[in-house]
C-alpha positions in Angstrom: -3.2 4.9 -25.9 -3.9 2.2 -28.4 -1.3 1.9 -31.3 -4.8 2.3 -33.7 -5.3 5.9 -32.5 -1.6 7.0 -33.2 -2.1 7.7 -36.7 -5.3 10.0 -35.9 -3.5 11.6 -32.9 -0.5 12.3 -35.2 -2.8 14.2 -37.8 -5.1 16.0 -35.0 -2.0 17.6 -33.1 -1.0 19.5 -35.8 -4.1 21.0 -36.5 -4.9 21.5 -33.0 -1.5 23.6 -32.5 -2.6 25.9 -35.7 -6.1 26.3 -33.8 -4.1 27.3 -30.9 -2.0 29.4 -32.5 -5.1 31.1 -34.2 -6.8 31.6 -31.0 -3.9 33.1 -29.0 -2.7 35.4 -32.0 -6.4 36.6 -31.9 -6.2 37.3 -28.3 -2.8 39.2 -27.7 -1.6 40.1 -31.3 0.7 38.6 -33.8 4.0 40.0 -32.0 3.1 38.7 -28.6 2.2 35.3 -30.4 5.6 34.9 -31.9 7.3 36.2 -28.8 5.7 33.4 -26.6 6.7 31.1 -29.3 10.4 32.1 -28.9 10.3 32.3 -25.3 9.0 28.8 -25.2 11.8 28.0 -27.3 14.3 29.7 -25.4 13.3 28.0 -22.1 13.3 25.0 -23.8 17.1 24.8 -25.2 18.1 26.4 -21.6 16.7 23.4 -19.6 17.7 20.8 -22.4 21.2 22.5 -22.3 21.0 22.3 -18.3 20.1 18.7 -18.0 22.1 17.5 -21.0 22.7 14.2 -22.1 23.6 13.0 -18.8 20.5 12.1 -17.5 19.9 9.8 -20.3 23.4 8.0 -20.0 22.8 7.4 -16.3 19.3 5.8 -17.1 21.0 3.6 -19.6 23.7 2.7 -17.1 21.3 1.8 -14.5 19.5 -0.3 -17.1 22.2 -1.9 -18.1 23.1 -2.7 -14.3 19.7 -4.4 -13.7 18.5 -1.6 -11.4 15.3 0.2 -11.8 15.1 3.9 -12.7 14.2 5.6 -9.3 12.6 9.0 -8.9 15.9 10.6 -8.5 16.0 9.9 -12.1 12.7 10.5 -13.0 12.6 14.4 -12.3 15.7 15.2 -14.5 14.2 12.7 -17.0 11.3 14.7 -17.0 12.4 17.8 -17.4 14.3 16.7 -20.5 11.0 15.9 -22.1 9.5 19.1 -20.9 12.7 20.8 -22.8 12.0 19.0 -25.8 8.1 19.9 -25.5 9.0 23.2 -25.0 11.2 23.6 -28.2 8.6 22.3 -30.3 6.4 25.5 -31.4 2.9 25.3 -30.3 0.9 26.1 -27.4 -0.6 22.8 -26.3 2.9 21.2 -26.3 3.9 24.2 -24.2 1.2 23.4 -21.8 1.8 19.6 -21.6 5.7 20.7 -20.8 4.8 23.1 -17.9 2.8 20.3 -16.6 5.9 18.0 -16.4 7.3 20.7 -14.5 5.2 20.7 -11.8 6.7 18.2 -9.0 3.2 16.9 -8.1 2.4 15.8 -11.8 5.9 13.9 -11.7 4.7 12.0 -8.6 1.5 11.1 -10.1 3.6 10.1 -13.3 5.8 8.1 -11.1 3.1 6.0 -9.3 1.5 5.1 -12.8 4.4 4.0 -14.3 6.4 2.3 -11.2 4.6 -0.9 -11.3 5.2 -1.3 -15.3 9.1 -1.6 -14.5 10.7 -5.0 -15.2 13.9 -5.2 -13.7 16.1 -8.2 -15.4 19.2 -9.4 -13.7 21.9 -9.3 -16.1 24.7 -11.5 -15.0 28.0 -13.0 -16.9 25.9 -15.3 -18.6 23.3 -12.9 -19.8 19.5 -13.0 -19.2 18.8 -15.0 -16.0 16.4 -17.7 -16.3 13.3 -18.0 -14.5 14.8 -20.6 -12.4 16.8 -17.9 -10.5 15.6 -17.5 -6.9 15.7 -13.9 -7.0 13.9 -13.8 -10.6 9.9 -13.0 -10.4 7.6 -12.4 -13.3 5.2 -9.6 -13.8 2.5 -11.8 -12.0 4.9 -11.6 -9.0 5.2 -15.5 -8.5 8.8 -16.8 -9.0 9.4 -19.3 -12.1 6.0 -17.7 -13.9 7.9 -16.3 -16.8 7.9 -17.0 -20.4 11.8 -16.0 -20.8 13.9 -18.6 -21.1 17.7 -18.6 -21.2 19.5 -21.1 -23.5 23.3 -21.7 -23.9 24.9 -22.8 -27.0 25.2 -26.3 -25.6 21.8 -26.2 -24.4 20.1 -26.1 -27.9 21.5 -27.7 -31.0 19.8 -28.5 -34.0 20.4 -32.1 -35.6 18.9 -32.5 -39.4 15.8 -34.6 -39.8 16.3 -37.0 -42.9 12.3 -37.7 -42.9 11.8 -34.0 -43.5 11.4 -32.8 -47.3 13.3 -29.7 -46.6 16.4 -31.0 -44.9 17.9 -31.7 -48.1 17.1 -28.5 -49.9 19.6 -25.3 -49.8 18.9 -21.8 -49.8 17.7 -20.7 -53.5 16.8 -24.1 -54.2 
């Protein structure tokens, strides 16, 4: 989704959720509609409590170690996202949450995002440079990266006496 469409989406989603409430309310009645909303909230809370924050901690730990979060982390992460969508009142978000709970949809989602992961090796000195033999950029060619890793001794700045800004101090 383009970011220019994000404000339009943010405005239209609540309107679509309200329209969903009206349509479902007319079809099954007010009490059943409210019961469905409460049921979605309870189910989302249960799923979120069951998965908990532990999956997010595991994903963060794997990211810090430089390993790519795999499918074994995707399923619980998608369950957490589905739980959050179930907690949000609305039927469109509930439909999306139910879709995320289906394993085939998860596999399709994994195939679409797996190729976008970039793993960066975090050694003892920080980010690895593009000259590292195991480092590959998004294009797949070693050394074809725009990341430059400099240590303090690699970069230093000497004032240029010919520059009009060299004698000025901040606030002058």
